[in-house]
C-alpha positions in Angstrom: 133.9 113.1 102.2 134.9 116.2 100.3 134.9 119.6 101.9 135.9 122.0 99.2 135.6 125.7 100.1 133.8 127.8 97.5 136.8 129.9 96.7 139.0 130.1 93.6 142.1 128.6 95.2 140.4 125.6 96.7 138.4 124.9 93.6 141.5 125.2 91.4 143.6 122.9 93.6 140.8 120.4 93.7 140.5 120.5 89.9 144.2 120.0 89.6 144.0 116.9 91.8 141.1 115.6 89.7 143.1 116.0 86.5 146.1 114.3 88.1 143.9 111.4 89.2 142.5 111.0 85.7 146.0 111.0 84.2 147.2 108.4 86.8 144.2 106.1 86.2 145.3 105.9 82.6 148.7 104.7 83.7 148.0 102.2 86.5 145.3 100.5 88.5 143.1 102.8 90.5 143.4 100.5 93.6 147.2 101.0 93.6 147.1 104.9 93.5 148.2 106.9 96.5 147.6 110.4 97.7 151.3 111.1 97.3 151.2 110.2 93.6 148.2 112.5 93.1 149.6 115.5 94.8 153.0 115.0 93.2 151.4 114.9 89.8 149.3 118.0 90.6 152.3 119.8 92.1 150.4 120.3 95.4 151.1 119.4 99.0 149.4 116.6 101.0 147.9 119.2 103.3 146.1 120.7 100.3 144.7 117.3 99.5 143.4 116.7 103.1 142.0 120.2 103.3 139.7 119.3 100.5 139.3 115.5 100.6 139.4 112.7 103.1 140.2 109.9 100.6 141.0 109.4 96.9 137.4 108.3 96.2 136.2 111.7 97.4 137.8 113.4 94.3 135.6 111.2 92.1 132.5 111.7 94.3 132.9 115.5 94.1 133.2 115.4 90.3 130.2 113.0 90.0 128.1 115.2 92.3 129.1 118.2 90.2 128.1 116.4 87.0 124.6 115.6 88.5 124.1 119.2 89.6 124.9 120.1 86.0 122.4 117.5 84.7 119.6 118.9 86.9 120.4 122.5 85.7 120.3 121.2 82.2 117.0 119.5 82.8 115.4 122.7 84.2 116.7 124.7 81.2 115.5 122.0 78.8 112.0 122.1 80.4 111.9 125.9 80.3 112.9 125.9 76.7 110.2 123.4 75.7 107.6 124.5 78.3 107.0 121.0 79.6 107.8 121.2 83.3 107.3 117.7 84.6 104.1 116.8 82.8 105.6 113.8 81.0 104.7 110.4 79.8 106.9 107.4 80.9 110.2 107.4 79.1 110.2 111.1 78.0 112.9 112.1 80.4 115.4 109.9 78.6 115.9 112.4 75.8 117.4 115.2 78.0 119.1 112.6 80.2 120.9 111.0 77.3 121.6 114.2 75.5 123.3 115.6 78.7 125.4 112.4 79.4 126.4 112.0 75.7 129.0 114.8 76.1 129.4 114.8 79.9 130.0 111.1 80.7 133.7 111.1 81.4 133.3 110.9 85.2 130.7 108.2 84.9 132.9 106.2 82.5 135.8 106.5 84.9 133.6 105.4 87.9 132.4 102.3 86.0 135.9 101.5 84.8 137.3 101.5 88.3 134.4 99.6 89.8 132.9 102.5 91.8 129.3 102.5 90.5 128.0 103.1 94.0 129.4 106.6 93.7 127.2 107.2 90.7 124.2 105.8 92.6 124.8 108.1 95.6 125.3 111.2 93.4 122.0 110.4 91.6 120.2 110.1 95.0 121.7 113.3 96.3 120.5 115.1 93.2 117.0 114.1 94.1 117.4 114.9 97.8 118.6 118.4 97.0 115.6 119.0 94.8 113.1 116.9 96.8 110.6 119.8 97.5 110.3 120.6 93.8 109.8 116.9 92.8 107.5 116.0 95.7 105.2 118.9 95.1 104.3 117.3 91.7 102.1 114.6 93.2 100.9 113.4 96.6 101.8 109.8 95.8 105.4 110.8 94.9 105.6 112.8 98.2 104.4 109.8 100.2 106.6 107.3 98.5 109.6 109.5 97.5 112.2 106.8 98.3 110.6 104.3 95.9 110.1 107.1 93.3 113.9 107.8 93.4 114.8 104.1 93.4 112.8 103.4 90.3 114.4 106.3 88.4 117.9 105.5 89.7 117.6 101.8 88.7 116.2 102.4 85.3 118.2 105.5 84.3 121.6 104.4 85.6 121.2 100.8 84.2 120.5 102.3 80.8 123.4 104.8 81.1 125.8 102.0 82.1 124.8 99.8 79.3 125.0 102.7 76.8 128.5 103.5 78.0 129.6 99.9 77.8 128.3 99.9 74.2 130.4 102.9 73.5 127.3 105.2 73.2 126.6 103.4 70.0 123.1 104.8 69.5 122.5 108.6 69.3 120.8 110.0 72.3 117.4 110.9 70.7 117.3 107.5 68.9 118.0 105.7 72.1 115.4 107.7 74.0 112.8 106.8 71.4 113.8 103.1 71.6 113.6 103.2 75.4 110.2 104.8 75.3 108.9 102.2 72.9 110.4 99.4 75.1 108.6 100.8 78.1 105.3 100.9 76.3 105.8 97.3 75.1 106.5 96.2 78.7 103.4 97.8 80.2 
């Protein structure tokens, strides 16, 4: 687990370790990386690593959680701009979802590359857990079956995101969102 204090120094050293980890992943296998290599590359001490993280995976988990917080904030701003708060047809959330990840997918790409897709899944679930009251208040059925609601969205959204990334994000976000919406309509 990560336990980064919300102060400039802790955030800065954590960011330095993340950058070091990304650079090292380009040079060698993720499974062969050590804490010593990361802190050496980041010019930090081991104590700093363990003050912020318990394991190397925690660096990636922190950045993935941070990215999903950013996505949720983006979605709220997107809704506010368009005035469509949650009154959507199936598939319409894909446009903001894909627009956000089009430019912010590095952490997701890395996690898929190193075989740690479960971190993406957990971050997605935590995003919903943090914002559960706002989502559950939309509908009594959602509130009663919230776990299933999240599982459906996680399964569909992350499967599409993974495929899109594997394809090199070959289709522009808005075009892919329209295609997905059409495919959903055809499958109903």
